[in-house]
C-alpha positions in Angstrom: 107.4 114.5 68.0 107.5 111.1 69.7 104.9 110.4 72.5 107.6 110.1 75.2 109.0 113.6 74.2 105.7 115.4 74.9 105.4 117.5 78.1 102.3 115.6 79.3 103.9 112.2 78.9 104.9 111.9 82.6 101.2 111.9 83.4 100.6 109.3 80.8 103.2 107.1 82.6 101.3 107.6 85.8 98.1 106.6 84.1 99.6 103.5 82.5 101.2 102.4 85.7 98.0 103.1 87.6 96.3 100.2 85.8 99.3 97.9 86.5 99.1 98.9 90.2 95.4 98.1 90.2 96.0 94.6 88.7 98.9 94.1 91.1 96.7 94.4 94.2 93.5 93.0 92.7 95.2 89.7 91.6 96.7 89.2 95.1 93.7 90.4 97.0 91.0 88.3 95.4 92.2 85.2 97.3 91.5 86.7 100.7 87.8 87.3 99.9 87.3 84.0 97.9 88.5 81.9 100.7 85.2 80.2 101.4 84.4 79.7 97.7 87.7 78.0 97.1 87.4 76.0 100.4 84.4 74.2 99.0 86.7 72.5 96.5 90.0 72.7 98.4 89.0 71.8 102.0 92.4 72.7 103.5 91.4 76.4 103.3 88.6 75.9 105.8 91.3 76.0 108.5 92.2 79.6 109.5 95.9 78.8 110.1 96.3 77.1 106.7 94.7 80.2 105.1 97.1 82.4 107.0 100.0 80.4 105.7 98.8 80.6 102.1 98.5 84.4 102.4 101.8 84.6 104.2 103.9 82.6 101.6 103.3 85.3 99.1 104.6 88.0 101.5 107.6 86.0 102.6 108.7 85.4 99.0 107.8 89.0 98.0 109.8 90.4 100.9 112.9 88.2 100.3 113.1 89.2 96.6 112.3 92.9 97.0 115.9 94.2 97.7 117.2 92.2 94.8 114.5 93.5 92.5 115.4 97.1 93.6 119.0 96.5 92.7 118.0 95.2 89.3 115.7 98.1 88.7 118.6 100.6 89.3 120.6 98.9 86.6 118.2 97.6 84.0 115.3 98.9 81.9 112.4 99.5 84.2 110.0 99.3 81.3 110.8 95.7 80.6 110.9 94.8 84.3 107.4 96.2 84.6 106.1 94.5 81.5 107.6 91.1 82.4 106.5 91.3 86.0 102.9 92.0 84.9 102.9 89.3 82.4 104.2 86.6 84.8 101.9 87.4 87.7 98.9 87.6 85.4 99.8 84.2 83.9 100.0 82.8 87.5 96.6 84.3 88.3 95.2 82.5 85.2 96.8 79.2 86.3 95.4 79.4 89.8 92.0 78.8 88.3 93.1 75.2 87.6 94.3 74.4 91.1 92.8 71.4 92.8 95.2 71.0 95.8 96.4 73.3 98.5 100.1 72.7 97.6 99.5 74.0 94.0 98.1 77.2 95.4 101.1 77.6 97.7 103.6 77.2 94.7 101.7 79.6 92.5 101.4 82.2 95.3 105.2 81.9 95.8 105.8 82.6 92.1 103.4 85.5 92.2 105.5 86.9 95.0 108.7 86.9 92.9 107.1 88.5 89.9 105.2 91.2 91.8 108.3 92.1 93.8 109.9 93.5 90.6 107.1 96.0 90.1 106.9 98.5 92.9 110.6 99.6 93.1 110.7 99.9 89.3 107.5 101.8 89.0 108.1 104.3 91.8 111.7 105.1 90.8 110.5 105.6 87.2 107.7 108.0 88.3 110.2 109.8 90.7 112.6 110.4 87.8 109.8 111.8 85.6 108.7 114.2 88.4 111.6 116.0 90.0 110.2 118.1 92.8 107.0 119.7 91.5 104.1 117.2 91.6 106.2 114.3 92.8 104.0 113.4 95.9 100.8 113.9 93.8 102.1 111.7 91.0 103.3 108.9 93.3 100.1 109.2 95.4 97.9 108.9 92.3 99.8 105.8 91.3 99.3 104.4 94.8 95.5 104.9 94.4 95.7 102.2 91.8 96.8 99.8 94.5 93.8 100.9 96.7 91.3 100.4 93.8 92.8 97.0 93.1 92.4 96.2 96.7 88.7 97.3 96.6 87.9 95.4 93.4 89.6 92.3 94.9 87.1 92.7 97.7 84.4 91.7 95.3 86.1 88.4 94.6 83.6 86.5 96.7 80.6 88.2 95.0 82.0 87.5 91.5 83.0 83.9 92.4 79.4 83.3 93.7 78.0 84.6 90.4 80.4 82.7 88.2 83.0 80.5 89.9 86.3 81.1 91.6 88.0 79.3 88.7 86.5 81.6 86.1 87.4 84.7 88.2 91.1 83.8 88.2 91.0 82.9 84.5 89.5 86.2 83.3 91.6 88.5 85.4 94.7 86.7 84.4 93.8 87.1 80.7 93.2 90.9 81.2 96.7 91.3 82.8 98.5 89.4 80.0 96.8 91.5 77.3 97.6 94.8 79.1 101.3 93.7 79.3 101.4 93.6 75.5 99.8 97.1 75.4 102.5 98.5 77.6 105.2 97.3 75.2 104.1 100.0 72.8 103.2 102.8 75.2 105.6 102.7 78.2 109.1 104.2 77.8 112.1 104.6 80.0 113.0 108.1 81.2 115.3 109.9 78.7 118.6 110.9 80.1 118.5 108.3 82.9 121.9 108.0 84.4 122.8 111.7 83.7 123.0 114.5 86.2 121.4 117.9 85.8 122.9 121.3 86.4 121.6 122.9 89.5 118.3 124.7 89.0 118.0 123.6 85.3 116.9 120.6 83.2 120.2 120.6 81.3 122.1 117.4 81.4 125.8 118.1 82.3 127.2 114.6 82.1 126.8 111.0 83.2 126.6 110.1 86.8 129.4 107.8 88.1 128.3 104.2 87.8 128.2 102.3 91.1 128.6 98.6 91.8 125.9 96.8 93.8 128.3 96.8 96.8 128.9 100.6 96.6 125.1 101.2 96.3 124.4 98.9 99.2 127.0 100.6 101.4 125.6 104.0 100.6 122.1 103.0 101.5 122.9 101.0 104.7 125.3 103.7 106.0 122.5 106.3 105.8 121.0 106.9 109.3 117.9 108.6 107.8 117.2 105.5 105.7 117.0 103.3 108.8 114.4 105.6 110.3 112.4 105.6 107.1 112.8 101.9 107.0 111.4 101.6 110.5 108.3 103.7 110.2 107.6 102.2 106.8 107.8 98.7 108.2 105.8 99.4 111.3 103.0 101.0 109.3 103.0 97.9 107.1 101.7 95.8 110.1 98.2 97.5 110.2 98.4 98.0 106.4 98.6 94.3 105.7 96.3 93.5 108.5 93.5 95.6 107.0 94.2 94.1 103.5 94.1 90.4 104.6 92.0 90.3 107.8 89.7 93.3 107.9 87.0 91.5 105.8 87.1 88.7 108.4 87.0 91.1 111.3 84.0 92.9 109.8 82.3 89.6 109.3 82.8 88.5 112.9 82.2 91.9 114.6 79.2 92.8 112.5 77.7 89.4 112.0 77.4 89.6 108.2 78.3 87.3 105.3 81.7 87.6 103.6 80.1 88.6 100.3 79.2 91.9 102.0 81.9 92.1 104.6 84.6 91.9 101.9 83.4 94.8 99.7 82.6 96.9 102.8 86.1 96.5 104.3 88.0 96.9 101.1 85.9 99.8 99.6 86.0 101.7 102.9 89.8 101.6 103.0 90.3 102.1 99.3 88.0 105.1 98.9 89.3 106.9 102.0 92.9 106.2 101.0 92.2 107.8 97.7 90.9 110.9 99.5 94.1 110.8 101.7 96.3 110.8 98.6 94.4 113.7 97.1 94.8 115.6 100.3 98.3 114.5 101.2 99.9 114.7 97.8 99.2 118.4 96.9 99.6 119.4 100.6 103.1 117.9 100.7 104.1 119.4 97.3 103.1 122.9 98.5 104.4 122.6 102.1 107.9 121.5 101.0 108.3 124.7 99.0 108.0 126.7 102.3 109.6 124.2 104.6 111.9 121.4 103.5 110.3 119.1 106.2 106.8 119.7 104.7 106.7 116.1 103.3 107.7 114.7 106.7 105.0 116.7 108.5 102.3 115.6 106.0 103.3 112.0 106.4 103.3 112.4 110.2 99.7 113.8 110.2 98.6 110.7 108.3 100.4 108.4 110.7 98.8 110.2 113.7 95.4 109.7 112.2 95.9 105.9 111.9 96.6 105.4 115.6 93.1 106.1 117.1 91.4 104.6 114.1 93.0 101.2 114.7 91.6 101.1 118.3 88.1 101.9 117.0 88.3 99.4 114.2 89.3 96.7 116.6 86.8 97.4 119.4 83.7 98.6 117.5 80.8 96.3 117.0 78.6 98.8 115.2 78.6 99.1 111.4 78.6 102.9 111.4 81.5 103.2 113.9 83.5 100.5 112.0 83.0 102.4 108.7 84.0 105.7 110.3 87.1 104.2 111.8 88.0 102.6 108.5 87.6 105.9 106.7 89.8 107.7 109.2 92.5 105.0 108.9 92.3 105.1 105.1 92.7 108.9 104.9 95.7 108.8 107.2 97.2 105.9 105.3 96.8 107.7 102.0 98.5 110.8 103.3 101.3 108.6 104.7 101.7 106.4 101.6 101.8 109.2 99.1 105.0 110.6 100.8 107.2 107.6 101.4 109.1 107.7 98.1 109.2 111.6 98.0 110.7 111.5 101.5 113.2 108.8 100.4 114.2 111.1 97.5 115.2 113.7 100.1 117.8 111.4 101.6 118.8 108.9 98.9 120.3 109.5 95.4 118.4 108.3 92.3 121.3 105.9 91.8 120.1 103.9 94.8 116.4 104.7 95.1 115.0 101.5 93.7 117.3 99.4 95.9 116.4 101.5 98.9 112.7 101.2 98.2 113.3 97.5 97.6 114.6 97.1 101.2 111.6 99.1 102.5 109.2 96.9 100.5 111.1 93.8 101.7 110.9 94.6 105.5 107.4 96.0 105.2 106.1 92.9 103.5 108.0 90.6 105.9 106.3 92.4 108.7 103.1 91.9 106.9 103.8 88.2 106.5 104.5 87.8 110.2 101.4 89.8 111.0 99.2 87.8 108.6 100.3 84.5 109.9 100.3 85.5 113.6 96.8 86.9 113.3 95.6 83.6 111.8 96.6 81.9 115.1 95.5 84.7 117.5 92.1 85.1 115.8 90.8 82.1 117.7 92.5 82.9 121.0 92.4 86.6 121.9 90.5 87.8 118.9 91.3 89.9 115.9 89.7 93.1 117.4 92.2 93.3 120.3 95.1 92.7 117.9 94.0 95.6 115.7 93.7 97.9 118.7 97.3 97.1 120.0 98.8 98.0 116.6 98.3 101.7 117.4 101.1 101.6 120.1 103.7 100.5 117.5 102.7 103.4 115.2 103.1 105.9 118.0 106.8 104.9 118.4 107.3 105.3 114.6 105.7 108.7 114.7 108.0 109.9 117.5 111.1 108.7 115.5 109.9 110.2 112.3 109.5 113.7 113.7 112.6 113.5 116.0 115.2 112.3 113.5 114.4 113.1 109.9 115.8 116.6 109.0 116.5 116.8 105.2 118.6 119.6 103.7 116.8 119.7 100.3 113.8 118.2 98.5 116.0 116.0 96.3 119.2 114.4 97.2 120.5 114.6 93.6 120.1 118.4 93.6 121.9 118.6 96.9 124.8 116.5 95.5 125.0 118.6 92.3 125.1 121.8 94.4 127.9 120.3 96.5 129.8 119.3 93.4 129.3 122.8 91.9 130.6 124.4 95.1 133.6 122.2 95.1 134.4 123.0 91.5 134.1 126.8 92.2 136.4 126.4 95.3 138.9 124.5 93.2 138.8 127.2 90.5 139.3 129.9 93.1 142.3 128.0 94.6 143.8 127.6 91.2 143.4 131.3 90.4 145.1 132.3 93.6 147.9 129.9 92.9 
């Protein structure tokens, strides 16, 4: 029996992609904590606004290409998109170690944005296809912990760069990514039966799903009111999400009067560890709750969102290490519970034919909001202060929480199952009408 035919293979997919997710965030995150190391050689990075622009260019490019990458992932082999994406951004990471000018860093961060945009929609739609219903939130949540761990390891960039050099740090992590891309060629496989629909309540394939053009898929996604609500709360949560990724080390350094070699790991580890805990709580809770109440995933996500609101105020205003860490832990647990359920909630309202495209739009707007936030915070950090900016983000999340609970009312846990049930009912009705005639 082939590896991909074994019952445990879906969990192997999660494990394989977990490493890719780790590299995805680690490679992009290292730059934020190695700012001062690189600035010794590239003096433009000593300016906070220039650094904000460098971090933002990745997000702008990533956000612009995400919808297109989602549309591609709905129609091409996700395996090869993942392998290619990893190989390109790892090569870019390697090349960043040779940069001597600010403009070179800007170009490479832009290319990294294009390559990394292909990964998340492909990976999450692949996992969602392998886990229909049972275990879906846990599987997706576990994959997302790879992002958190990558963020945490990226936080050690300044420490590693101090021990070696920032050039060697980029070189070695780039090489690791390229090697792992070759390993995936032999171990990662596409979901068998992709593009076919299942009989209701079984795993039996009953025929191919009707193929859609990009325009048809786009129209189906954009005409879905629930998708716009999901898009809104995903995008608004991205504001503090990206703020903690790119500016929390700086905030801790300023508020707690410590060096970046300690502020970086403290900030990233606090969020990463607590987000992992949030996933391990929110994933199983959602998978169990949805069996008793179809809105269980939404309620679990809302609990996480509600936890993030007061934590942002405390993160921004606390000038005590213990309070700052406690606030970061509360934020991370809430974010993990929220993050583990975004794709599972999307699956309740959007067919698998359009999920990668839909998540691509979510990723796009979320990252664009992150780009705006990252760049704006670069300017506001020297005027009103980062702390007050973090505290004000809680108000935006409160609006998202109200919309999430007030509007999202799914009819089933999987849109494909709902569509199949509707088709079965229509077929039975047609048979009954034919018999009467």
